[in-house]
Each structure stands twice: as C-alpha cells, then as structure tokens.
C-alpha positions in Angstrom: -217.8 45.5 102.1 -219.2 44.9 105.6 -216.4 43.2 107.7 -218.9 40.8 109.3 -220.3 39.7 106.0 -218.7 36.7 104.3 -218.3 36.8 100.5 -219.5 34.0 98.3 -222.6 32.0 97.6 -224.5 30.1 100.2 -226.5 26.9 99.5 -229.4 27.4 101.9 -231.4 24.3 101.1 -231.8 21.4 98.7 -235.5 20.3 98.3 -236.5 17.1 96.6 -239.5 18.0 94.5 -239.9 14.5 92.9 -238.2 11.2 93.2 -240.0 8.5 91.3 -239.2 5.0 90.1 -242.1 3.2 88.3 -241.9 -0.2 86.8 -244.4 -0.7 84.0 -245.9 -4.1 84.2 -244.3 -7.3 85.3 -240.6 -6.9 84.6 -237.8 -9.4 84.6 -235.0 -7.9 86.8 -232.4 -8.5 84.0 -234.5 -6.3 81.7 -233.6 -3.4 83.9 -229.9 -3.9 83.7 -227.9 -2.5 80.8 -227.3 1.0 79.4 -229.3 4.0 80.3 -229.9 7.3 78.6 -229.6 10.2 80.9 -231.8 13.3 80.2 -231.1 16.5 82.1 -233.1 19.7 82.4 -232.2 22.9 84.3 -234.0 26.1 85.1 -233.6 29.1 87.4 -235.8 31.7 89.1 -234.8 34.8 91.0 -237.2 35.3 93.9 -235.2 38.4 94.9 -232.1 40.2 93.8 -229.9 38.1 96.2 -231.6 34.7 95.9 -231.7 32.0 93.3 -233.9 28.9 93.0 -232.2 26.4 90.7 -234.1 23.4 89.3 -232.4 20.2 88.2 -234.4 17.4 86.6 -232.7 14.0 85.8 -234.5 11.3 83.9 -233.0 7.9 83.2 -234.4 5.6 80.4 -233.2 2.1 79.7 -231.9 2.1 76.1 -233.0 -1.4 75.3 -236.4 -1.5 77.1 -237.5 2.1 77.0 -241.0 1.6 78.5 -239.9 -0.8 81.2 -239.0 1.8 83.8 -239.6 5.4 84.6 -237.0 7.0 86.7 -237.1 10.7 87.5 -235.6 13.1 90.1 -236.3 16.8 90.4 -234.6 18.9 93.0 -234.4 22.6 93.8 -231.4 24.3 95.3 -232.0 27.6 97.1 -228.9 29.8 96.9 -228.1 33.3 98.3 -225.4 35.9 97.6 -225.1 39.5 96.5 -227.0 40.3 93.3 -223.9 40.5 91.1 -222.5 37.1 92.2 -225.9 35.3 92.1 -226.5 36.3 88.4 -223.0 35.1 87.4 -223.4 31.9 89.3 -226.9 31.0 88.0 -225.8 29.1 84.8 -223.6 26.9 86.9 -225.9 26.3 89.8 -227.1 22.8 88.6 -223.5 21.6 88.9 -223.8 21.9 92.7 -227.1 20.0 92.7 -226.1 17.1 90.5 -224.4 15.0 93.2 -227.6 15.2 95.3 -229.7 13.8 92.3 -227.0 11.3 91.6 -227.1 9.9 95.1 -230.9 9.8 95.2 -230.9 7.7 91.9 -228.2 5.4 93.3 -230.2 4.8 96.5 -233.5 4.2 94.7 -232.1 1.7 92.2 -230.0 0.0 95.0 -233.3 -1.1 96.6 -234.9 -2.1 93.3 -234.7 -5.5 91.6 -231.8 -4.4 89.3 -228.2 -3.5 89.4 -227.5 -0.2 91.2 -227.5 2.7 88.7 -224.5 5.0 89.4 -224.6 8.1 87.1 -221.2 9.3 85.8 -219.8 12.7 86.9 -221.1 15.3 84.5 -220.9 19.0 83.9 -224.5 20.1 84.2 -223.9 23.8 83.7 -225.7 25.5 80.8 -222.5 25.5 78.8 -221.8 21.9 79.6 -225.4 20.8 78.6 -225.0 22.6 75.3 -221.8 20.7 74.7 -223.5 17.4 75.6 -226.4 18.0 73.2 -224.0 18.7 70.3 -221.9 15.6 70.9 -223.0 12.7 68.6 
C-alpha cells in the first residue's frame, strides 16, 4: 500500500435530490400529529471501480390521515475507496446517509403547522431493511 494513501472509505458529498412536504388541501394542524409510517428505499450505482453513489429515499405517511401530507426526502451520498472496500461497503452505505435525511425531515416539520417529526434511529443497511420488512 502507498504510504501516503489513507485506507478506508471517504464520503465525498451528500446531495439532496428531493426534499418535499406537501399538505393536501386545508388541513387542521392536529390532523398532522400522531403516528407516522416510515418507508425506506435504497439503491447503489458504481460510476467507477473505486466510487459509489448511494441513494436513500425516506417517505413518511400519517397513519391516521394518509392523504393529508406527503413527506419525502431523497439523498445521494458519493463515496470513494479502493474497489474491494467499496463493494463490501455498498450494502451498508445508506446507514451513513440516514442521519442526513433524518435531520432534513426534522427541520422541515419543525417549520410546519405540526409537531416536529423526529425519526427513530434505524439500521438502513440492506440486511436491516430485510429484517424490518419481515417484522410484523
């Protein structure tokens, strides 16, 4: 290994692709409070042997008033490492991105006519998502 080269994975950038919060019609603020269903989507692309673009999409839906609000955040993380490390890291890359999406949602809902929505800490790796989907 080159002595000047540092091992590991670098997060080069986090890009917000979409951050939307849409209220459908005239909504009473108390309708927006309550429990929310959290839907997660992940994806990866390898622009080169040593880079990874990881996508995380988070949607939140009010369980009681499903059509009252549309809340969605999509972010891409651009990572770099050697080819072996980046392929091993890829299934877990969304875990690094989740705190960014979590903060965006907290900020957006903090300015809305509702209680601030703070998402719980979650394992958003591919393995973690499969576990969440199987849990009743």
